[in-house]
MARPAZA-877259 format. One record per residue: residue in one letter; chain; x negated, y, z negated of N, C-alpha, C, O in turn. Coordinates in steps of 0.1 Angstrom, whole numbers, plus 5000, padded with zeros to 4 digits. Layout:
BEGIN
+----+----+------+------+------+------+------+------+------+------+------+------+------+------+
! aa ! ch !   nX !   nY !   nZ !  caX !  caY !  caZ !   cX !   cY !   cZ !   oX !   oY !   oZ !
+----+----+------+------+------+------+------+------+------+------+------+------+------+------+
!  A !  A !    X !    Y !    Z !    X !    Y !    Z !    X !    Y !    Z !    X !    Y !    Z !
...
+----+----+------+------+------+------+------+------+------+------+------+------+------+------+
END
This chain:
BEGIN
+----+----+------+------+------+------+------+------+------+------+------+------+------+------+
! aa ! ch !   nX !   nY !   nZ !  caX !  caY !  caZ !   cX !   cY !   cZ !   oX !   oY !   oZ !
+----+----+------+------+------+------+------+------+------+------+------+------+------+------+
!  M !  A ! 2290 ! 6347 ! 7424 ! 2297 ! 6356 ! 7419 ! 2313 ! 6353 ! 7423 ! 2319 ! 6348 ! 7432 !
!  V !  A ! 2316 ! 6358 ! 7413 ! 2332 ! 6358 ! 7412 ! 2339 ! 6365 ! 7418 ! 2329 ! 6372 ! 7420 !
!  Q !  A ! 2347 ! 6370 ! 7422 ! 2353 ! 6382 ! 7422 ! 2366 ! 6386 ! 7417 ! 2374 ! 6377 ! 7418 !
!  P !  A ! 2370 ! 6397 ! 7411 ! 2385 ! 6401 ! 7405 ! 2394 ! 6395 ! 7415 ! 2392 ! 6391 ! 7427 !
!  L !  A ! 2403 ! 6395 ! 7410 ! 2414 ! 6392 ! 7415 ! 2425 ! 6402 ! 7428 ! 2432 ! 6411 ! 7426 !
!  G !  A ! 2422 ! 6396 ! 7441 ! 2427 ! 6408 ! 7448 ! 2413 ! 6416 ! 7454 ! 2414 ! 6426 ! 7461 !
!  A !  A ! 2403 ! 6413 ! 7451 ! 2392 ! 6415 ! 7457 ! 2389 ! 6412 ! 7472 ! 2396 ! 6402 ! 7476 !
!  S !  A ! 2381 ! 6417 ! 7480 ! 2377 ! 6412 ! 7493 ! 2362 ! 6412 ! 7494 ! 2355 ! 6418 ! 7486 !
!  K !  A ! 2358 ! 6407 ! 7504 ! 2345 ! 6411 ! 7509 ! 2344 ! 6424 ! 7516 ! 2334 ! 6430 ! 7514 !
!  L !  A ! 2352 ! 6429 ! 7524 ! 2357 ! 6439 ! 7528 ! 2354 ! 6453 ! 7521 ! 2347 ! 6463 ! 7523 !
!  S !  A ! 2363 ! 6449 ! 7509 ! 2360 ! 6462 ! 7493 ! 2348 ! 6462 ! 7493 ! 2342 ! 6473 ! 7493 !
!  D !  A ! 2342 ! 6452 ! 7493 ! 2328 ! 6452 ! 7488 ! 2319 ! 6461 ! 7496 ! 2313 ! 6471 ! 7492 !
!  T !  A ! 2319 ! 6456 ! 7512 ! 2309 ! 6464 ! 7519 ! 2316 ! 6475 ! 7520 ! 2309 ! 6482 ! 7528 !
!  T !  A ! 2326 ! 6483 ! 7518 ! 2332 ! 6495 ! 7519 ! 2327 ! 6502 ! 7505 ! 2325 ! 6514 ! 7505 !
!  A !  A ! 2324 ! 6495 ! 7495 ! 2320 ! 6500 ! 7482 ! 2304 ! 6502 ! 7481 ! 2298 ! 6508 ! 7472 !
!  R !  A ! 2297 ! 6497 ! 7494 ! 2281 ! 6496 ! 7494 ! 2279 ! 6505 ! 7504 ! 2268 ! 6509 ! 7505 !
!  T !  A ! 2289 ! 6509 ! 7513 ! 2284 ! 6521 ! 7524 ! 2291 ! 6538 ! 7520 ! 2290 ! 6548 ! 7527 !
!  V !  A ! 2296 ! 6537 ! 7509 ! 2301 ! 6551 ! 7505 ! 2291 ! 6557 ! 7500 ! 2289 ! 6569 ! 7501 !
!  P !  A ! 2283 ! 6549 ! 7493 ! 2269 ! 6563 ! 7491 ! 2259 ! 6564 ! 7496 ! 2249 ! 6569 ! 7491 !
!  K !  A ! 2260 ! 6557 ! 7508 ! 2254 ! 6558 ! 7522 ! 2259 ! 6572 ! 7529 ! 2253 ! 6581 ! 7534 !
!  R !  A ! 2268 ! 6570 ! 7527 ! 2278 ! 6584 ! 7535 ! 2278 ! 6594 ! 7527 ! 2276 ! 6605 ! 7533 !
!  H !  A ! 2278 ! 6596 ! 7518 ! 2276 ! 6604 ! 7509 ! 2264 ! 6614 ! 7510 ! 2263 ! 6627 ! 7509 !
!  A !  A ! 2251 ! 6600 ! 7511 ! 2238 ! 6607 ! 7512 ! 2238 ! 6613 ! 7520 ! 2233 ! 6625 ! 7518 !
!  M !  A ! 2241 ! 6609 ! 7533 ! 2240 ! 6618 ! 7545 ! 2245 ! 6630 ! 7542 ! 2240 ! 6641 ! 7546 !
!  Q !  A ! 2257 ! 6630 ! 7535 ! 2266 ! 6642 ! 7536 ! 2258 ! 6653 ! 7528 ! 2263 ! 6664 ! 7527 !
!  Q !  A ! 2245 ! 6650 ! 7521 ! 2238 ! 6656 ! 7512 ! 2232 ! 6665 ! 7520 ! 2229 ! 6676 ! 7516 !
!  H !  A ! 2230 ! 6661 ! 7533 ! 2217 ! 6666 ! 7541 ! 2225 ! 6677 ! 7549 ! 2218 ! 6683 ! 7557 !
!  L !  A ! 2234 ! 6680 ! 7548 ! 2244 ! 6690 ! 7557 ! 2237 ! 6702 ! 7546 ! 2234 ! 6701 ! 7535 !
!  Q !  A ! 2236 ! 6714 ! 7555 ! 2233 ! 6733 ! 7550 ! 2242 ! 6735 ! 7554 ! 2246 ! 6731 ! 7565 !
!  T !  A ! 2249 ! 6744 ! 7545 ! 2257 ! 6755 ! 7548 ! 2255 ! 6765 ! 7545 ! 2251 ! 6768 ! 7534 !
!  R !  A ! 2256 ! 6775 ! 7555 ! 2249 ! 6788 ! 7560 ! 2260 ! 6797 ! 7563 ! 2271 ! 6792 ! 7560 !
!  N !  A ! 2259 ! 6810 ! 7567 ! 2267 ! 6818 ! 7571 ! 2265 ! 6828 ! 7582 ! 2259 ! 6839 ! 7582 !
!  L !  A ! 2273 ! 6822 ! 7591 ! 2271 ! 6828 ! 7605 ! 2284 ! 6842 ! 7604 ! 2294 ! 6843 ! 7597 !
!  T !  A ! 2278 ! 6852 ! 7613 ! 2288 ! 6862 ! 7615 ! 2293 ! 6863 ! 7628 ! 2285 ! 6867 ! 7636 !
!  V !  A ! 2305 ! 6859 ! 7632 ! 2314 ! 6854 ! 7646 ! 2323 ! 6863 ! 7646 ! 2331 ! 6864 ! 7636 !
!  N !  A ! 2322 ! 6869 ! 7656 ! 2333 ! 6878 ! 7661 ! 2333 ! 6889 ! 7649 ! 2344 ! 6892 ! 7646 !
!  G !  A ! 2325 ! 6894 ! 7643 ! 2323 ! 6906 ! 7634 ! 2329 ! 6900 ! 7619 ! 2329 ! 6908 ! 7610 !
!  R !  A ! 2333 ! 6887 ! 7617 ! 2336 ! 6881 ! 7605 ! 2324 ! 6866 ! 7600 ! 2318 ! 6858 ! 7607 !
!  R !  A ! 2325 ! 6869 ! 7583 ! 2314 ! 6859 ! 7582 ! 2318 ! 6846 ! 7579 ! 2325 ! 6845 ! 7568 !
!  T !  A ! 2316 ! 6836 ! 7585 ! 2320 ! 6826 ! 7582 ! 2310 ! 6815 ! 7580 ! 2298 ! 6817 ! 7584 !
!  S !  A ! 2314 ! 6803 ! 7570 ! 2301 ! 6794 ! 7567 ! 2303 ! 6781 ! 7578 ! 2315 ! 6779 ! 7582 !
!  V !  A ! 2297 ! 6775 ! 7581 ! 2292 ! 6766 ! 7590 ! 2282 ! 6755 ! 7586 ! 2270 ! 6758 ! 7584 !
!  R !  A ! 2287 ! 6740 ! 7583 ! 2275 ! 6730 ! 7577 ! 2273 ! 6727 ! 7588 ! 2282 ! 6729 ! 7596 !
!  L !  A ! 2259 ! 6721 ! 7591 ! 2251 ! 6713 ! 7601 ! 2240 ! 6705 ! 7595 ! 2235 ! 6708 ! 7584 !
!  E !  A ! 2238 ! 6696 ! 7600 ! 2225 ! 6688 ! 7597 ! 2213 ! 6700 ! 7600 ! 2214 ! 6709 ! 7609 !
!  P !  A ! 2202 ! 6698 ! 7592 ! 2186 ! 6707 ! 7596 ! 2184 ! 6706 ! 7611 ! 2180 ! 6717 ! 7617 !
!  V !  A ! 2187 ! 6694 ! 7619 ! 2184 ! 6695 ! 7633 ! 2192 ! 6701 ! 7641 ! 2188 ! 6706 ! 7651 !
!  F !  A ! 2203 ! 6701 ! 7638 ! 2212 ! 6713 ! 7645 ! 2208 ! 6727 ! 7641 ! 2206 ! 6734 ! 7650 !
!  W !  A ! 2206 ! 6732 ! 7630 ! 2203 ! 6747 ! 7626 ! 2193 ! 6748 ! 7637 ! 2193 ! 6754 ! 7648 !
!  K !  A ! 2184 ! 6741 ! 7633 ! 2168 ! 6742 ! 7645 ! 2171 ! 6746 ! 7657 ! 2168 ! 6757 ! 7662 !
!  G !  A ! 2178 ! 6735 ! 7663 ! 2182 ! 6734 ! 7677 ! 2193 ! 6750 ! 7679 ! 2191 ! 6757 ! 7689 !
!  L !  A ! 2198 ! 6752 ! 7673 ! 2209 ! 6768 ! 7673 ! 2196 ! 6777 ! 7676 ! 2194 ! 6783 ! 7687 !
!  H !  A ! 2186 ! 6776 ! 7662 ! 2178 ! 6787 ! 7663 ! 2168 ! 6791 ! 7674 ! 2162 ! 6801 ! 7677 !
!  E !  A ! 2168 ! 6772 ! 7682 ! 2157 ! 6773 ! 7695 ! 2166 ! 6778 ! 7707 ! 2162 ! 6785 ! 7716 !
!  I !  A ! 2174 ! 6776 ! 7705 ! 2187 ! 6783 ! 7719 ! 2187 ! 6796 ! 7719 ! 2184 ! 6802 ! 7729 !
!  A !  A ! 2192 ! 6804 ! 7706 ! 2189 ! 6813 ! 7708 ! 2180 ! 6820 ! 7711 ! 2181 ! 6828 ! 7719 !
!  D !  A ! 2168 ! 6816 ! 7702 ! 2151 ! 6823 ! 7708 ! 2153 ! 6823 ! 7721 ! 2155 ! 6833 ! 7727 !
!  R !  A ! 2151 ! 6812 ! 7728 ! 2149 ! 6812 ! 7744 ! 2160 ! 6820 ! 7752 ! 2159 ! 6820 ! 7764 !
!  R !  A ! 2170 ! 6824 ! 7747 ! 2181 ! 6829 ! 7754 ! 2181 ! 6845 ! 7749 ! 2188 ! 6855 ! 7753 !
!  E !  A ! 2170 ! 6845 ! 7740 ! 2165 ! 6862 ! 7733 ! 2179 ! 6868 ! 7728 ! 2183 ! 6880 ! 7730 !
!  I !  A ! 2186 ! 6860 ! 7723 ! 2198 ! 6863 ! 7710 ! 2197 ! 6865 ! 7701 ! 2186 ! 6869 ! 7698 !
!  T !  A ! 2210 ! 6863 ! 7687 ! 2210 ! 6859 ! 7674 ! 2218 ! 6847 ! 7676 ! 2225 ! 6843 ! 7685 !
!  I !  A ! 2213 ! 6841 ! 7663 ! 2221 ! 6825 ! 7667 ! 2239 ! 6830 ! 7665 ! 2249 ! 6824 ! 7670 !
!  H !  A ! 2237 ! 6842 ! 7658 ! 2253 ! 6850 ! 7654 ! 2262 ! 6852 ! 7667 ! 2273 ! 6849 ! 7669 !
!  E !  A ! 2253 ! 6859 ! 7677 ! 2257 ! 6861 ! 7690 ! 2258 ! 6849 ! 7696 ! 2270 ! 6847 ! 7699 !
!  L !  A ! 2252 ! 6840 ! 7700 ! 2253 ! 6824 ! 7705 ! 2263 ! 6818 ! 7695 ! 2270 ! 6810 ! 7703 !
!  A !  A ! 2268 ! 6817 ! 7683 ! 2281 ! 6814 ! 7677 ! 2291 ! 6820 ! 7682 ! 2300 ! 6814 ! 7688 !
!  T !  A ! 2289 ! 6834 ! 7679 ! 2304 ! 6839 ! 7688 ! 2308 ! 6835 ! 7701 ! 2319 ! 6831 ! 7703 !
!  E !  A ! 2299 ! 6834 ! 7710 ! 2300 ! 6826 ! 7723 ! 2302 ! 6813 ! 7723 ! 2306 ! 6810 ! 7734 !
!  I !  A ! 2301 ! 6805 ! 7716 ! 2305 ! 6792 ! 7714 ! 2317 ! 6790 ! 7708 ! 2324 ! 6780 ! 7710 !
!  L !  A ! 2318 ! 6802 ! 7698 ! 2336 ! 6802 ! 7692 ! 2346 ! 6804 ! 7704 ! 2355 ! 6797 ! 7707 !
!  N !  A ! 2340 ! 6817 ! 7711 ! 2349 ! 6823 ! 7722 ! 2354 ! 6809 ! 7735 ! 2365 ! 6808 ! 7740 !
!  K !  A ! 2346 ! 6804 ! 7737 ! 2347 ! 6791 ! 7749 ! 2352 ! 6779 ! 7741 ! 2355 ! 6770 ! 7749 !
!  K !  A ! 2354 ! 6776 ! 7729 ! 2353 ! 6762 ! 7725 ! 2370 ! 6760 ! 7724 ! 2377 ! 6770 ! 7722 !
!  P !  A ! 2374 ! 6749 ! 7727 ! 2387 ! 6742 ! 7727 ! 2396 ! 6746 ! 7714 ! 2391 ! 6745 ! 7702 !
!  R !  A ! 2408 ! 6752 ! 7716 ! 2414 ! 6756 ! 7703 ! 2413 ! 6745 ! 7691 ! 2411 ! 6747 ! 7679 !
!  S !  A ! 2415 ! 6732 ! 7699 ! 2413 ! 6721 ! 7686 ! 2404 ! 6718 ! 7679 ! 2405 ! 6712 ! 7668 !
!  S !  A ! 2393 ! 6724 ! 7685 ! 2379 ! 6720 ! 7679 ! 2376 ! 6734 ! 7670 ! 2377 ! 6746 ! 7673 !
!  S !  A ! 2371 ! 6726 ! 7658 ! 2364 ! 6733 ! 7648 ! 2349 ! 6742 ! 7653 ! 2341 ! 6738 ! 7662 !
!  L !  A ! 2348 ! 6751 ! 7647 ! 2334 ! 6755 ! 7653 ! 2322 ! 6748 ! 7649 ! 2312 ! 6747 ! 7657 !
!  T !  A ! 2322 ! 6742 ! 7637 ! 2312 ! 6733 ! 7636 ! 2308 ! 6724 ! 7644 ! 2296 ! 6724 ! 7647 !
!  S !  A ! 2316 ! 6715 ! 7650 ! 2323 ! 6707 ! 7658 ! 2316 ! 6713 ! 7673 ! 2308 ! 6706 ! 7679 !
!  A !  A ! 2322 ! 6726 ! 7677 ! 2318 ! 6731 ! 7690 ! 2302 ! 6734 ! 7688 ! 2295 ! 6731 ! 7698 !
!  V !  A ! 2296 ! 6739 ! 7678 ! 2282 ! 6742 ! 7679 ! 2275 ! 6727 ! 7682 ! 2267 ! 6727 ! 7692 !
!  R !  A ! 2277 ! 6718 ! 7677 ! 2274 ! 6710 ! 7678 ! 2273 ! 6701 ! 7690 ! 2263 ! 6696 ! 7693 !
!  A !  A ! 2281 ! 6700 ! 7696 ! 2288 ! 6699 ! 7711 ! 2280 ! 6707 ! 7722 ! 2278 ! 6703 ! 7733 !
!  Y !  A ! 2276 ! 6718 ! 7716 ! 2271 ! 6729 ! 7724 ! 2255 ! 6728 ! 7724 ! 2247 ! 6729 ! 7734 !
!  I !  A ! 2251 ! 6726 ! 7714 ! 2235 ! 6722 ! 7714 ! 2229 ! 6707 ! 7720 ! 2218 ! 6706 ! 7725 !
!  V !  A ! 2238 ! 6697 ! 7718 ! 2238 ! 6684 ! 7726 ! 2237 ! 6691 ! 7741 ! 2227 ! 6695 ! 7746 !
!  G !  A ! 2249 ! 6691 ! 7745 ! 2251 ! 6697 ! 7759 ! 2240 ! 6707 ! 7767 ! 2239 ! 6710 ! 7779 !
!  F !  A ! 2231 ! 6712 ! 7756 ! 2220 ! 6723 ! 7759 ! 2210 ! 6712 ! 7762 ! 2202 ! 6711 ! 7772 !
!  Y !  A ! 2210 ! 6706 ! 7755 ! 2198 ! 6695 ! 7756 ! 2196 ! 6687 ! 7767 ! 2187 ! 6685 ! 7775 !
!  R !  A ! 2208 ! 6682 ! 7766 ! 2213 ! 6672 ! 7782 ! 2210 ! 6679 ! 7789 ! 2199 ! 6677 ! 7793 !
!  A !  A ! 2215 ! 6690 ! 7793 ! 2213 ! 6697 ! 7807 ! 2197 ! 6700 ! 7810 ! 2194 ! 6701 ! 7822 !
!  M !  A ! 2188 ! 6701 ! 7802 ! 2174 ! 6700 ! 7800 ! 2169 ! 6688 ! 7803 ! 2160 ! 6686 ! 7811 !
!  C !  A ! 2174 ! 6678 ! 7797 ! 2168 ! 6667 ! 7800 ! 2169 ! 6663 ! 7815 ! 2160 ! 6658 ! 7821 !
!  L !  A ! 2180 ! 6665 ! 7819 ! 2187 ! 6660 ! 7831 ! 2177 ! 6666 ! 7841 ! 2169 ! 6659 ! 7846 !
!  E !  A ! 2176 ! 6679 ! 7844 ! 2171 ! 6689 ! 7851 ! 2167 ! 6701 ! 7848 ! 2176 ! 6707 ! 7851 !
!  P !  A ! 2158 ! 6709 ! 7843 ! 2163 ! 6719 ! 7837 ! 2166 ! 6735 ! 7845 ! 2167 ! 6746 ! 7840 !
!  S !  A ! 2168 ! 6730 ! 7860 ! 2176 ! 6739 ! 7868 ! 2191 ! 6740 ! 7867 ! 2198 ! 6749 ! 7872 !
!  I !  A ! 2195 ! 6729 ! 7857 ! 2205 ! 6727 ! 7854 ! 2214 ! 6733 ! 7843 ! 2226 ! 6734 ! 7842 !
!  I !  A ! 2202 ! 6737 ! 7832 ! 2204 ! 6746 ! 7821 ! 2214 ! 6759 ! 7823 ! 2224 ! 6762 ! 7816 !
!  N !  A ! 2209 ! 6770 ! 7836 ! 2217 ! 6778 ! 7841 ! 2229 ! 6775 ! 7844 ! 2237 ! 6783 ! 7839 !
!  R !  A ! 2233 ! 6764 ! 7851 ! 2247 ! 6765 ! 7856 ! 2255 ! 6756 ! 7838 ! 2266 ! 6757 ! 7834 !
!  F !  A ! 2244 ! 6750 ! 7833 ! 2258 ! 6745 ! 7820 ! 2257 ! 6761 ! 7811 ! 2269 ! 6763 ! 7808 !
!  L !  A ! 2251 ! 6769 ! 7806 ! 2251 ! 6782 ! 7805 ! 2263 ! 6791 ! 7809 ! 2270 ! 6796 ! 7800 !
!  K !  A ! 2264 ! 6791 ! 7820 ! 2272 ! 6801 ! 7829 ! 2288 ! 6794 ! 7827 ! 2299 ! 6800 ! 7828 !
!  E !  A ! 2287 ! 6778 ! 7824 ! 2301 ! 6776 ! 7825 ! 2304 ! 6776 ! 7807 ! 2315 ! 6779 ! 7802 !
!  S !  A ! 2293 ! 6773 ! 7801 ! 2300 ! 6776 ! 7784 ! 2301 ! 6787 ! 7776 ! 2307 ! 6788 ! 7766 !
!  S !  A ! 2292 ! 6796 ! 7784 ! 2291 ! 6810 ! 7777 ! 2289 ! 6824 ! 7786 ! 2287 ! 6835 ! 7782 !
!  G !  A ! 2290 ! 6818 ! 7803 ! 2292 ! 6832 ! 7809 ! 2275 ! 6838 ! 7811 ! 2272 ! 6845 ! 7821 !
!  A !  A ! 2264 ! 6834 ! 7799 ! 2254 ! 6837 ! 7800 ! 2240 ! 6830 ! 7807 ! 2244 ! 6819 ! 7810 !
!  T !  A ! 2228 ! 6831 ! 7811 ! 2221 ! 6830 ! 7818 ! 2201 ! 6823 ! 7809 ! 2195 ! 6831 ! 7802 !
!  F !  A ! 2196 ! 6812 ! 7811 ! 2185 ! 6810 ! 7805 ! 2172 ! 6817 ! 7810 ! 2167 ! 6820 ! 7821 !
!  H !  A ! 2166 ! 6821 ! 7795 ! 2153 ! 6826 ! 7801 ! 2139 ! 6821 ! 7792 ! 2134 ! 6822 ! 7781 !
!  D !  A ! 2136 ! 6814 ! 7808 ! 2127 ! 6806 ! 7806 ! 2111 ! 6813 ! 7803 ! 2104 ! 6819 ! 7811 !
!  T !  A ! 2108 ! 6810 ! 7790 ! 2099 ! 6817 ! 7783 ! 2086 ! 6807 ! 7782 ! 2077 ! 6813 ! 7776 !
!  S !  A ! 2084 ! 6796 ! 7784 ! 2076 ! 6782 ! 7783 ! 2066 ! 6790 ! 7793 ! 2055 ! 6792 ! 7787 !
!  H !  A ! 2066 ! 6794 ! 7809 ! 2054 ! 6795 ! 7812 ! 2048 ! 6814 ! 7809 ! 2037 ! 6818 ! 7813 !
!  S !  A ! 2056 ! 6822 ! 7803 ! 2050 ! 6832 ! 7800 ! 2037 ! 6837 ! 7792 ! 2035 ! 6849 ! 7791 !
+----+----+------+------+------+------+------+------+------+------+------+------+------+------+
END
């Protein structure tokens, strides 16, 4: 295949990966959350929305209350979306390392505790 003047393999590779990136973005779901009494939109992948709901359910709070806790504890330089993702990953990492670690994680990140409903 003859390349146009100035074209390179890198640009061909980049051109092929752009549609894939765009396809991944299509999987993001935008939903409204009420955070600190204000409505805001958050874009997350479905797995993160599911994780947010699971954590809120286990803690016996709404996703809005959980998002408010996350917002109030996040670094100023971080977006709410990024902070939500980091919180969810941190929560499940703590669960994988040792379930008893989850209460320490929760106290450090939001001041709350975990209600284990799995044995009820």
